[in-house]
N, C-alpha and C positions, 0 to 999 in steps of 0.2 A: 504494499499500500504506499501511497505517497501523499505528502502534505502539499497542498496547492495554496500558495500565498498570493494574494491579489491586492494591490493598492485600491483603496476606496476613499471617496470624499463625500459623497451623498449616499449614506448607507442604504436607505430603502431603494432608491433608483439604481444604484450601482449593483446591489445584490439581486435585484429583480432582473436586471440584464444579464448578469453572470449566470443566474439560474436558468434563464431562458436559453442562453447560448449553449450552456452544457447539456441541458435537457434535449435541445434539438440535435446535438451531436451524439446523443445516446449515452452520455456520461453521468452517472449517478453520484450523489454526494452521500458519503457514509458517516458524516458528523462534521462538526466545526462550528464556526461562528465568526463574529467580527470583534476585534479589539483595537481600539484606536483607529489608525489609518490603514489597517490591513484586515482583509477577510482571510481566514484559514479554513480549508475544507479538505477532508480525507477523500481521496479518489483512487480507484484502481489503477488507472493509466494516466499518470501525471503528464508525460510528454503530449499525449493526444489532447488533454484538457488545455494545456498551454497553447497548442497549435490552434484549437478551436476558438479560444479567446482572442488570440492574435489575429486570426482571419476575420473576426468580428470587430476589430479595431479596438480591443481591450488590451492595452499594453501593460507591461511590467509584471505579469504573472510569472511565478517561479515554482518549479516542482522540486521537492526533495524527498528521499526516502524517509519514512517515519517508523518509529518503534511503537508497536501496539502491545500493550501489557494488560493482563487481566486486572480488574479492579474489584476487590471485595467491598462493594458499596454498602453491605450491611454491617461492616466493621468500622465503628467510629475511629477516626484518625488514620485511615488507610492511606489517603492521599498524602498526609503528612509523613507517614512511614516511607512511602515511595520517594518523595522529594528529598528527605533526609538521606536516604541511601544514594541517590543520585548526587547530591551536593557533597556528601562525604567522599565519594569516588571522583570528585572534581569534574563531573560531567556539566557542561553548560547546556541549558535548555533555551531554545528561542521561542518555543510555543508549546502549550499543552492544553489538551481539551478532551472531551469524551466522544466516542463514536456511538453508533446506534445499537451496539451490543454490549453496553456497560463495560467497555474497556477504555483505558487511558491511551491517548495518543500523545507521544513525545517527539518533538522536532529537535534534533541535535546533530552536530557534525560528527559525533563519536558514538554511533550506533552500537558498536562492539562493547565499549566500556559501559555504556547504559544498560545493555542486556545483562552484562555480568553483574552490575550493581543491583539489579532488580530480582536476581535469582533467589 
């Protein structure tokens, strides 16, 4: 799976257009949201999503591999435990969110170290 990061300025209008373009291209969103000036969405085929957005005139989209980790949502403090493990291992996270299957999505340049930290 891949994280798709897209700059946004008018959240409602930009996300409406992003959703329409990706939907027309047959690309589903598996989770994500908007924080600040960027939308982040989990997609199966990041390069195809970037290409579809570029073809529609939506520039600046970037795709990066994402780490998907199970989240025990019924355990209070589980997200804190996960983030402490990542921070203790020196893993820098550029984004984190949940997918549609109750898993955490972590965007990091060091997938290997992040996987090891969350074991």
